[in-house]
N, CA, C and O atoms as a GROMACS GRO file, in nm:
protein
  352
    1MET      N    1   0.085  -1.057  -1.003
    1MET     CA    2   0.077  -1.185  -0.938
    1MET      C    3  -0.068  -1.219  -0.904
    1MET      O    4  -0.150  -1.130  -0.882
    2GLU      N    5  -0.097  -1.344  -0.901
    2GLU     CA    6  -0.233  -1.392  -0.877
    2GLU      C    7  -0.261  -1.408  -0.728
    2GLU      O    8  -0.178  -1.458  -0.652
    3LYS      N    9  -0.380  -1.365  -0.687
    3LYS     CA   10  -0.420  -1.382  -0.548
    3LYS      C   11  -0.469  -1.524  -0.525
    3LYS      O   12  -0.526  -1.587  -0.613
    4ARG      N   13  -0.445  -1.574  -0.404
    4ARG     CA   14  -0.489  -1.707  -0.365
    4ARG      C   15  -0.574  -1.696  -0.239
    4ARG      O   16  -0.559  -1.603  -0.160
    5LEU      N   17  -0.664  -1.791  -0.223
    5LEU     CA   18  -0.743  -1.802  -0.100
    5LEU      C   19  -0.677  -1.906  -0.012
    5LEU      O   20  -0.621  -2.004  -0.061
    6GLY      N   21  -0.683  -1.884   0.119
    6GLY     CA   22  -0.620  -1.981   0.208
    6GLY      C   23  -0.663  -1.964   0.352
    6GLY      O   24  -0.738  -1.874   0.388
    7ILE      N   25  -0.612  -2.055   0.433
    7ILE     CA   26  -0.637  -2.054   0.577
    7ILE      C   27  -0.501  -2.060   0.647
    7ILE      O   28  -0.415  -2.141   0.613
    8ILE      N   29  -0.485  -1.972   0.745
    8ILE     CA   30  -0.365  -1.974   0.829
    8ILE      C   31  -0.409  -2.015   0.968
    8ILE      O   32  -0.496  -1.951   1.028
    9ALA      N   33  -0.349  -2.121   1.021
    9ALA     CA   34  -0.378  -2.167   1.156
    9ALA      C   35  -0.261  -2.128   1.246
    9ALA      O   36  -0.146  -2.158   1.215
   10ILE      N   37  -0.292  -2.061   1.356
   10ILE     CA   38  -0.191  -2.016   1.450
   10ILE      C   39  -0.220  -2.083   1.584
   10ILE      O   40  -0.331  -2.073   1.637
   11VAL      N   41  -0.119  -2.151   1.640
   11VAL     CA   42  -0.132  -2.218   1.769
   11VAL      C   43  -0.037  -2.151   1.867
   11VAL      O   44   0.083  -2.139   1.842
   12PHE      N   45  -0.093  -2.107   1.981
   12PHE     CA   46  -0.014  -2.045   2.086
   12PHE      C   47   0.012  -2.147   2.196
   12PHE      O   48  -0.082  -2.202   2.253
   13THR      N   49   0.137  -2.172   2.226
   13THR     CA   50   0.171  -2.256   2.341
   13THR      C   51   0.229  -2.171   2.454
   13THR      O   52   0.269  -2.222   2.558
   14SER      N   53   0.233  -2.039   2.430
   14SER     CA   54   0.283  -1.944   2.528
   14SER      C   55   0.212  -1.811   2.506
   14SER      O   56   0.174  -1.779   2.394
   15LYS      N   57   0.193  -1.733   2.612
   15LYS     CA   58   0.126  -1.604   2.601
   15LYS      C   59   0.221  -1.489   2.572
   15LYS      O   60   0.176  -1.376   2.550
   16GLU      N   61   0.350  -1.515   2.572
   16GLU     CA   62   0.447  -1.405   2.566
   16GLU      C   63   0.443  -1.322   2.438
   16GLU      O   64   0.482  -1.205   2.443
   17ASN      N   65   0.399  -1.375   2.325
   17ASN     CA   66   0.401  -1.300   2.199
   17ASN      C   67   0.262  -1.267   2.145
   17ASN      O   68   0.248  -1.236   2.027
   18ILE      N   69   0.161  -1.274   2.228
   18ILE     CA   70   0.024  -1.248   2.181
   18ILE      C   71   0.010  -1.106   2.126
   18ILE      O   72  -0.056  -1.086   2.024
   19VAL      N   73   0.069  -1.008   2.191
   19VAL     CA   74   0.060  -0.870   2.145
   19VAL      C   75   0.125  -0.854   2.007
   19VAL      O   76   0.072  -0.786   1.920
   20ILE      N   77   0.240  -0.917   1.989
   20ILE     CA   78   0.310  -0.911   1.861
   20ILE      C   79   0.226  -0.976   1.752
   20ILE      O   80   0.216  -0.923   1.641
   21VAL      N   81   0.165  -1.091   1.782
   21VAL     CA   82   0.079  -1.159   1.684
   21VAL      C   83  -0.038  -1.069   1.645
   21VAL      O   84  -0.067  -1.055   1.526
   22ASN      N   85  -0.103  -1.010   1.742
   22ASN     CA   86  -0.216  -0.921   1.711
   22ASN      C   87  -0.171  -0.800   1.629
   22ASN      O   88  -0.244  -0.755   1.540
   23ASP      N   89  -0.054  -0.746   1.658
   23ASP     CA   90   0.000  -0.634   1.578
   23ASP      C   91   0.026  -0.678   1.434
   23ASP      O   92  -0.005  -0.604   1.340
   24LEU      N   93   0.083  -0.797   1.416
   24LEU     CA   94   0.107  -0.848   1.280
   24LEU      C   95  -0.024  -0.869   1.205
   24LEU      O   96  -0.035  -0.833   1.088
   25ILE      N   97  -0.123  -0.927   1.272
   25ILE     CA   98  -0.253  -0.948   1.208
   25ILE      C   99  -0.312  -0.813   1.166
   25ILE      O  100  -0.371  -0.803   1.058
   26SER      N  101  -0.298  -0.712   1.249
   26SER     CA  102  -0.347  -0.578   1.214
   26SER      C  103  -0.271  -0.522   1.094
   26SER      O  104  -0.331  -0.459   1.006
   27ASP      N  105  -0.140  -0.544   1.089
   27ASP     CA  106  -0.059  -0.495   0.977
   27ASP      C  107  -0.101  -0.558   0.844
   27ASP      O  108  -0.088  -0.496   0.739
   28PHE      N  109  -0.152  -0.681   0.848
   28PHE     CA  110  -0.192  -0.753   0.727
   28PHE      C  111  -0.344  -0.761   0.713
   28PHE      O  112  -0.395  -0.846   0.641
   29SER      N  113  -0.416  -0.673   0.782
   29SER     CA  114  -0.562  -0.682   0.787
   29SER      C  115  -0.629  -0.667   0.651
   29SER      O  116  -0.741  -0.715   0.632
   30ASP      N  117  -0.563  -0.603   0.555
   30ASP     CA  118  -0.622  -0.586   0.423
   30ASP      C  119  -0.642  -0.717   0.349
   30ASP      O  120  -0.722  -0.723   0.255
   31MET      N  121  -0.572  -0.822   0.387
   31MET     CA  122  -0.585  -0.951   0.319
   31MET      C  123  -0.667  -1.052   0.398
   31MET      O  124  -0.691  -1.163   0.351
   32ILE      N  125  -0.710  -1.014   0.518
   32ILE     CA  126  -0.783  -1.106   0.605
   32ILE      C  127  -0.933  -1.092   0.583
   32ILE      O  128  -0.990  -0.984   0.600
   33ILE      N  129  -0.996  -1.203   0.544
   33ILE     CA  130  -1.140  -1.206   0.520
   33ILE      C  131  -1.214  -1.238   0.649
   33ILE      O  132  -1.320  -1.181   0.676
   34ALA      N  133  -1.160  -1.329   0.729
   34ALA     CA  134  -1.224  -1.370   0.854
   34ALA      C  135  -1.119  -1.412   0.955
   34ALA      O  136  -1.009  -1.456   0.920
   35ARG      N  137  -1.155  -1.395   1.082
   35ARG     CA  138  -1.066  -1.433   1.192
   35ARG      C  139  -1.149  -1.498   1.301
   35ARG      O  140  -1.257  -1.450   1.336
   36GLN      N  141  -1.098  -1.608   1.355
   36GLN     CA  142  -1.166  -1.676   1.465
   36GLN      C  143  -1.062  -1.715   1.569
   36GLN      O  144  -0.956  -1.770   1.537
   37GLY      N  145  -1.092  -1.685   1.694
   37GLY     CA  146  -1.002  -1.720   1.803
   37GLY      C  147  -1.067  -1.819   1.898
   37GLY      O  148  -1.188  -1.812   1.922
   38LEU      N  149  -0.988  -1.909   1.950
   38LEU     CA  150  -1.038  -2.007   2.046
   38LEU      C  151  -0.937  -2.020   2.160
   38LEU      O  152  -0.839  -2.094   2.149
   39PRO      N  153  -0.960  -1.946   2.270
   39PRO     CA  154  -0.871  -1.961   2.385
   39PRO      C  155  -0.907  -2.086   2.465
   39PRO      O  156  -1.025  -2.118   2.481
   40MET      N  157  -0.807  -2.156   2.512
   40MET     CA  158  -0.828  -2.274   2.596
   40MET      C  159  -0.734  -2.265   2.715
   40MET      O  160  -0.640  -2.344   2.726
   41PRO      N  161  -0.759  -2.168   2.806
   41PRO     CA  162  -0.666  -2.145   2.916
   41PRO      C  163  -0.649  -2.266   3.008
   41PRO      O  164  -0.542  -2.285   3.067
   42HIS      N  165  -0.753  -2.348   3.021
   42HIS     CA  166  -0.743  -2.467   3.106
   42HIS      C  167  -0.645  -2.570   3.050
   42HIS      O  168  -0.599  -2.658   3.123
   43LYS      N  169  -0.613  -2.559   2.921
   43LYS     CA  170  -0.516  -2.650   2.859
   43LYS      C  171  -0.384  -2.579   2.829
   43LYS      O  172  -0.288  -2.643   2.785
   44GLY      N  173  -0.378  -2.447   2.853
   44GLY     CA  174  -0.256  -2.372   2.828
   44GLY      C  175  -0.225  -2.352   2.682
   44GLY      O  176  -0.109  -2.342   2.644
   45ILE      N  177  -0.329  -2.347   2.598
   45ILE     CA  178  -0.311  -2.334   2.453
   45ILE      C  179  -0.424  -2.247   2.398
   45ILE      O  180  -0.534  -2.243   2.454
   46SER      N  181  -0.397  -2.179   2.288
   46SER     CA  182  -0.498  -2.098   2.220
   46SER      C  183  -0.479  -2.112   2.069
   46SER      O  184  -0.370  -2.145   2.021
   47PHE      N  185  -0.587  -2.088   1.995
   47PHE     CA  186  -0.584  -2.099   1.849
   47PHE      C  187  -0.641  -1.972   1.786
   47PHE      O  188  -0.733  -1.911   1.841
   48ILE      N  189  -0.586  -1.934   1.673
   48ILE     CA  190  -0.646  -1.832   1.587
   48ILE      C  191  -0.644  -1.889   1.446
   48ILE      O  192  -0.542  -1.942   1.401
   49SER      N  193  -0.756  -1.879   1.377
   49SER     CA  194  -0.759  -1.916   1.235
   49SER      C  195  -0.793  -1.792   1.154
   49SER      O  196  -0.881  -1.714   1.190
   50LEU      N  197  -0.723  -1.777   1.043
   50LEU     CA  198  -0.744  -1.664   0.953
   50LEU      C  199  -0.777  -1.715   0.814
   50LEU      O  200  -0.707  -1.802   0.761
   51VAL      N  201  -0.883  -1.663   0.755
   51VAL     CA  202  -0.912  -1.689   0.614
   51VAL      C  203  -0.857  -1.568   0.538
   51VAL      O  204  -0.892  -1.454   0.569
   52VAL      N  205  -0.772  -1.594   0.440
   52VAL     CA  206  -0.702  -1.485   0.371
   52VAL      C  207  -0.720  -1.494   0.220
   52VAL      O  208  -0.746  -1.600   0.164
   53GLU      N  209  -0.705  -1.378   0.156
   53GLU     CA  210  -0.697  -1.371   0.010
   53GLU      C  211  -0.588  -1.271  -0.023
   53GLU      O  212  -0.601  -1.152   0.005
   54ALA      N  213  -0.480  -1.321  -0.083
   54ALA     CA  214  -0.366  -1.235  -0.114
   54ALA      C  215  -0.271  -1.306  -0.209
   54ALA      O  216  -0.286  -1.425  -0.239
   55GLU      N  217  -0.174  -1.232  -0.255
   55GLU     CA  218  -0.066  -1.291  -0.333
   55GLU      C  219   0.020  -1.375  -0.240
   55GLU      O  220   0.031  -1.345  -0.121
   56MET      N  221   0.081  -1.478  -0.293
   56MET     CA  222   0.158  -1.571  -0.210
   56MET      C  223   0.272  -1.502  -0.135
   56MET      O  224   0.304  -1.542  -0.022
   57ASN      N  225   0.334  -1.401  -0.194
   57ASN     CA  226   0.443  -1.335  -0.122
   57ASN      C  227   0.393  -1.265   0.004
   57ASN      O  228   0.466  -1.257   0.102
   58ARG      N  229   0.270  -1.213   0.003
   58ARG     CA  230   0.212  -1.150   0.123
   58ARG      C  231   0.176  -1.255   0.227
   58ARG      O  232   0.202  -1.236   0.346
   59ILE      N  233   0.115  -1.365   0.183
   59ILE     CA  234   0.081  -1.473   0.276
   59ILE      C  235   0.208  -1.528   0.341
   59ILE      O  236   0.213  -1.549   0.462
   60ASN      N  237   0.310  -1.551   0.259
   60ASN     CA  238   0.438  -1.602   0.311
   60ASN      C  239   0.505  -1.504   0.405
   60ASN      O  240   0.570  -1.544   0.501
   61SER      N  241   0.490  -1.375   0.378
   61SER     CA  242   0.549  -1.274   0.466
   61SER      C  243   0.486  -1.281   0.605
   61SER      O  244   0.557  -1.279   0.705
   62LEU      N  245   0.354  -1.287   0.609
   62LEU     CA  246   0.285  -1.296   0.738
   62LEU      C  247   0.322  -1.424   0.811
   62LEU      O  248   0.359  -1.420   0.929
   63THR      N  249   0.311  -1.538   0.744
   63THR     CA  250   0.338  -1.665   0.812
   63THR      C  251   0.484  -1.678   0.852
   63THR      O  252   0.514  -1.739   0.955
   64GLY      N  253   0.574  -1.622   0.773
   64GLY     CA  254   0.716  -1.626   0.809
   64GLY      C  255   0.745  -1.547   0.935
   64GLY      O  256   0.819  -1.592   1.022
   65GLN      N  257   0.685  -1.428   0.945
   65GLN     CA  258   0.705  -1.346   1.065
   65GLN      C  259   0.644  -1.412   1.187
   65GLN      O  260   0.701  -1.408   1.296
   66LEU      N  261   0.526  -1.472   1.170
   66LEU     CA  262   0.462  -1.542   1.282
   66LEU      C  263   0.543  -1.664   1.325
   66LEU      O  264   0.560  -1.687   1.444
   67GLY      N  265   0.592  -1.740   1.229
   67GLY     CA  266   0.664  -1.862   1.257
   67GLY      C  267   0.796  -1.842   1.330
   67GLY      O  268   0.846  -1.935   1.392
   68ARG      N  269   0.852  -1.722   1.324
   68ARG     CA  270   0.978  -1.694   1.392
   68ARG      C  271   0.958  -1.659   1.540
   68ARG      O  272   1.056  -1.645   1.614
   69LEU      N  273   0.834  -1.644   1.583
   69LEU     CA  274   0.806  -1.607   1.722
   69LEU      C  275   0.809  -1.729   1.813
   69LEU      O  276   0.763  -1.837   1.776
   70GLU      N  277   0.862  -1.710   1.931
   70GLU     CA  278   0.870  -1.817   2.031
   70GLU      C  279   0.729  -1.850   2.082
   70GLU      O  280   0.650  -1.760   2.111
   71GLY      N  281   0.699  -1.979   2.094
   71GLY     CA  282   0.570  -2.022   2.148
   71GLY      C  283   0.456  -2.016   2.049
   71GLY      O  284   0.340  -2.025   2.088
   72ILE      N  285   0.488  -2.002   1.918
   72ILE     CA  286   0.387  -1.992   1.812
   72ILE      C  287   0.415  -2.099   1.707
   72ILE      O  288   0.529  -2.115   1.663
   73GLU      N  289   0.312  -2.172   1.667
   73GLU     CA  290   0.322  -2.264   1.554
   73GLU      C  291   0.224  -2.217   1.448
   73GLU      O  292   0.113  -2.174   1.480
   74VAL      N  293   0.264  -2.224   1.322
   74VAL     CA  294   0.182  -2.174   1.212
   74VAL      C  295   0.177  -2.277   1.100
   74VAL      O  296   0.279  -2.335   1.062
   75LYS      N  297   0.058  -2.300   1.047
   75LYS     CA  298   0.039  -2.385   0.929
   75LYS      C  299  -0.051  -2.311   0.832
   75LYS      O  300  -0.142  -2.238   0.873
   76THR      N  301  -0.026  -2.330   0.703
   76THR     CA  302  -0.102  -2.260   0.600
   76THR      C  303  -0.148  -2.357   0.493
   76THR      O  304  -0.073  -2.446   0.452
   77ILE      N  305  -0.271  -2.339   0.449
   77ILE     CA  306  -0.323  -2.414   0.335
   77ILE      C  307  -0.376  -2.310   0.236
   77ILE      O  308  -0.456  -2.224   0.274
   78VAL      N  309  -0.332  -2.317   0.110
   78VAL     CA  310  -0.380  -2.224   0.009
   78VAL      C  311  -0.429  -2.301  -0.114
   78VAL      O  312  -0.387  -2.414  -0.140
   79THR      N  313  -0.518  -2.236  -0.187
   79THR     CA  314  -0.567  -2.297  -0.310
   79THR      C  315  -0.453  -2.303  -0.412
   79THR      O  316  -0.363  -2.220  -0.412
   80LYS      N  317  -0.459  -2.402  -0.499
   80LYS     CA  318  -0.358  -2.415  -0.603
   80LYS      C  319  -0.373  -2.304  -0.706
   80LYS      O  320  -0.274  -2.252  -0.757
   81GLU      N  321  -0.495  -2.269  -0.734
   81GLU     CA  322  -0.522  -2.157  -0.822
   81GLU      C  323  -0.651  -2.092  -0.776
   81GLU      O  324  -0.732  -2.153  -0.706
   82ARG      N  325  -0.668  -1.970  -0.814
   82ARG     CA  326  -0.786  -1.897  -0.769
   82ARG      C  327  -0.910  -1.963  -0.829
   82ARG      O  328  -0.920  -1.978  -0.950
   83PRO      N  329  -1.006  -2.002  -0.742
   83PRO     CA  330  -1.125  -2.069  -0.793
   83PRO      C  331  -1.215  -1.974  -0.872
   83PRO      O  332  -1.228  -1.856  -0.839
   84VAL      N  333  -1.274  -2.028  -0.976
   84VAL     CA  334  -1.367  -1.951  -1.058
   84VAL      C  335  -1.507  -2.001  -1.028
   84VAL      O  336  -1.535  -2.120  -1.041
   85ILE      N  337  -1.594  -1.912  -0.988
   85ILE     CA  338  -1.732  -1.950  -0.956
   85ILE      C  339  -1.816  -1.930  -1.082
   85ILE      O  340  -1.826  -1.821  -1.137
   86LYS      N  341  -1.875  -2.041  -1.125
   86LYS     CA  342  -1.959  -2.036  -1.246
   86LYS      C  343  -2.102  -2.008  -1.208
   86LYS      O  344  -2.155  -2.066  -1.114
   87GLU      N  345  -2.164  -1.918  -1.282
   87GLU     CA  346  -2.306  -1.888  -1.258
   87GLU      C  347  -2.392  -1.988  -1.332
   87GLU      O  348  -2.356  -2.036  -1.439
   88LYS      N  349  -2.507  -2.018  -1.271
   88LYS     CA  350  -2.600  -2.114  -1.333
   88LYS      C  351  -2.686  -2.047  -1.436
   88LYS      O  352  -2.770  -2.112  -1.498
   0.00000   0.00000   0.00000
């Protein structure tokens, strides 16, 4: 299967599953290129963005497990096909 590049956006509207989310991210760490977190406690919301490179079944596995958690919203954007970088 072909690997794809993508971004996973995770929005926390509750703190109750933060430990589970971090455990899942650790379980899938081999496909994560970058991670950025933005806590906004004054608004009661937090964000994590992940840049990933993996086969679609792995990306879907992570996002599916995250999406089933209470107080978590997940959106994913992936490339249609793996980009080819041409040298000059």
